[in-house]
Structures are given as structure tokens and as C-alpha cells.
N, C-alpha and C positions, 0 to 999 in steps of 0.2 A: 894119597890125596884125601882131602876132607870130603865127606859125602855131600855136604852143602854145595861145595864148589862144583862137584860133578853134576849135581842136580841143576845148578844154575847154567852150566854149559849145555846140558841137554835141553833145558827149557829155552835157552837162547836159540839153539839150532832149530827146534820145533817152530818157534815164532818166526824165525827167518824164512823157513820153508813155507809156512802159512802165508806170510806177506808176499813172497815171491809168486806163489800160486795165485793168490787173490788179486794182486795188483798187476802182474805181468802176463801170466799164462792164460788166465780166464779172459781178460780183455782181448788178447790176440785171437783166441778162438772165436769170441763174439764178433771180432772185426771181420773175420772171414765170412761169418753168417750174415751180419746185419749192416756192416759198413763202417760207421765211425765208432771206434772204441773209446774215444775221449768224451767225458761228460763235461761239456763246456759250463753248464750251470754250477757244477761242483767247483771247478777251478775259479769261476767268477766269485762264488760265495767265499772261497778261501782268500781270494784277493781282497774282497771287501772286509773280511774279518781281520786280515793283516793290516790294512790301512787304518781300521779303527784302533787296533792295538798300538800301532805306530803313533797315532795321534795322542793316545793316552800317555804313552811313553814320553813323547815330546812335551806334553803339558807338565809331566812330573819333573822333567829335566829343567824346563823353564822356571818352575816354582823353586827348585833347588838353587838355580843360578840367581834368582831374585833374592832369596834368603841370604846367599853368600854376599851379594852386592850390598844388601842392607847392613850386614855386619861390618863392612869396611868403613 
């Protein structure tokens, strides 16, 4: 096996474990201590960011459709 592939597999495994610990295990532990493990503000901000990105994407699509209609 190529050493680069082995390194990538190991790196992927480490990152997966890190994300698992950070996003799943730590909030569960905090949930037992503090109550609510979910950060509503974070989810709301991600939703707002998603809606802004969606609006930009829709505007780009509309501009492309208008260009295609003008060509006809």
C-alpha cells in the first residue's frame, strides 16, 4: 500500500473520532450536568446562513434562466 493512502486513512480515522467525541460524547456528558445539550443559537445561525446561501443560489439560477431566455 502507498504510504500516502495509509496516512490519509489514519488521518480520516483520527478526525472521525475527534468529531464523534466533540459533537456526541461531550454534549451528552454536559447534558447530564447542565440540562440542554443543544445550542439553539448555533442551529438558528446555521439556518440563517443556509437561507442566505439558498437565496444567492436562487438568484444565480434566475440570472442564468434569464440569459437563456434572452438567447432564444
